[in-house]
C-alpha angles and dihedrals in degrees: 000000000000120000095254091056091047090055091047090049090052090051090050092048092051093047093051094044094048092048091048093053093045094048091047092052093047092050094043092053092047096047092044086056089055089241095301121150123008124356111268116290093239096143095055093039095051094047099041097041089041092054093047090046090047091054090052091044091053091056092046090047089057089049090049090052090054092047094042093233137127107291096194094052093045094048096042093050099044098037094043097046093040095052092042089052093052093048092045094049092050093051096043092052092047104035104028103032094027087227090299097115111186116241129217140068097301096058089045090051091049091051090048092051090048091051091049090048091054090050090050092049091049091049093048092047092049091050094047094049093045089060097051104106098189092049091049092054090052098051095043092062116101113264096022091132092051091049091051092049092048092049089049091054092048092050092047094050093063103024096094090063097053096092123048120233115259118264116258116256120266116263114256121251109263139205123196114276116256115265112271095015108159129228113256127218113185110191114192117187115198118233096358114156115210092218091060093062121094092222087059091053101271115149100184096080144006132238104178097175093051087047090052092049090052090048089054094050142003129313118202106212097193104044121148136187122226095231137020102231133061111255101052093036096050089043087057091049091050097043106028089231133120116254090251089057101044092041100217093125111119131055094259095044122109129201098268121238089232090068117092109224129207089246091054093049092048092045091054087049093058102269125137103229126209130176132194112189122189100179124065089224089072098037130109087270085078097035098256092136090081113135097005117126087201123021125176127184109205094215123199122237118268132224126236094025092291125157127220090268094047091053089070094064121106094234094052091052092049093049092047093051091052090049094048096048101040113016109031110106097167127032118224116201091211090067089063107031140325113277123241094265090061092050092047091048091051093051092045091050090053092048088054092051126093089249090070090065088070092093134214095053135173116213122187108197116187119194122192099199121129094031114112137301087078105216132199111242127255087041110256103159095270115122141137118226131190091220090060096043113014095179112031120182118272089242092077095056091100092051092048092049090052092051090045089054089049090054090052090051090050092051090047091057091053091046087057090052091052095047091048088053091052090051093048090053093048091244102111096084092044095052133085105217121199121184119189144138134235095225143326135251137249124229102183094295086134100019098276147081143234120007144281099066103078140032098218115136095259086067101041107027101099136170121257113185121171125192109192120220090242133036113285135118093007112180093002120149116209115203097186117103117277127181142190085257089069097059098077094048090047093053093044092050092049088048089054092240129133117269109224112245090229093068110100095202129089131230109258113235112258097173100061095269125133118268120237111279113256118191096199146358127226133209133179137190139186109176134137092349096311109120107185140170127183136183123191133192125180091271107024141039128194124192125190120197133181112258113257094020114171093241091060095235118162115255089242130020129179123191132186093220091180090066100018106040091164091063096229104131111069107207099178092114098042098043105047096157093051090045091056090049092052093042089056090049089051090052091053091048092051091053091050092048091053096042092102099026119147133180114294118239125218131200130199107256113228124219095260093053092045089052092053091047089051092049089057094045098253094117122048 
């Protein structure tokens, strides 16, 4: 074989191997998801992985020409096994170890054995292919590489149509809504700290429309979420269950079908249910569409011509990370999420549609502002994203807080637009409006950034503001504990529907009455190797963390939050009696949280979803 043909054979081997790995990953993800979501991203996977494999194959073909060996066999073996190893390692770390990779000699030895096994497989594959006479005759013919590339393009062009889309779920059985049942608008703002709102006493920024909503209803001053990242927290809001009970805890977990959602309960009670999700963590990819008659994920734009499904692939996430860290000169919000004006426009468009006349309705409106990236407003291409710089220096905390406050002000403007639209349509006084957040955000208060890795108050103290459909309790501030668990019972009570006995939360008082006394609140977290539990009373807070956690948190921490609201002085060593009291309270809370626990369910995460998770910093 002449050297030109050897190089061409290497190119062909890399193309075929890359396409094979990409197609296998796309199909594996799709079938593991039981066919949910988009059809598999075969077209993008075959082309993108094929091109990357072809580039590697070209280099290996040149090497084969120098060595005088079979270029196709060398490229197919090394590219195929190499790409498969990268994809496999990524998915094992994320889906099997939940990003909590064990340390020590044994895990290192296992990785070493796995690497040696890959080398052995590549060598065996190379040897086997080098001995295939019929294959060698094919790849030594002139134009073999072009034929392989053309065949790849033909396959890719139609591959996305090979598998039909899954059938939509059956509509729930309904009964007529109770007479006088109000409309419900549940507004969930991602990453919104209560202590950065002016109605909660913040002086660094203003949110006049949130203030006005609080003045028209009830503001719960001591409201806490049950987790500090989106999926488990929103699942709690939409089910009324603790994370340990609903099971949507880890990055690969979905909201299980066995869980009864607020949308399902309202739909059975005669409500027309509509959801607008702006974060992939609460999209249909993770089964959050349950119970919604209409559910729309306001997906961000993707790089490199990828679709939502393609963004879940390992290669797409790697390419995106390289682009974000080294080649992005301007930051476009639409590549991360849809800004508040898009969400507001989508809700307004639905309110103007004939479907909105099917009162009573339940609308879940999810806004991503002020989640990172923190953008300058008006948008000018300047923004600061976790995916581009996961651990910025502490010196930029002031800048990030200022931008975060600007994001809140931007959302507040769009909230005003939405509320004005409700008034113009005569719906405002017929609608129960609940505004809350899934979690907060850290700006170096405890030496870190973002959210999901601690249970300090800056990450779990959230706003809960409720505007009743009729006058009552206007401008009232409630100091008793409230939690995300209470939102579903509150909505069901206002809708004049039965609150299931299994829900641990309590209906919040909308008529000026006192809420049920709650001695403590509980939160839990299991993300990126940080396994945390926290219980908080009015005076004390106790946090338990797994030893050796990546965040470096102490295994036990006790804070006198009455005197130390910033949770800086750990008293676990100096207050042993109080620690034991709080440890016992934590134990009781854990038992309550697991009282209705079922098996968690996981779904293969496609490339598009993985990409969106990476854009928001949830995948490294």
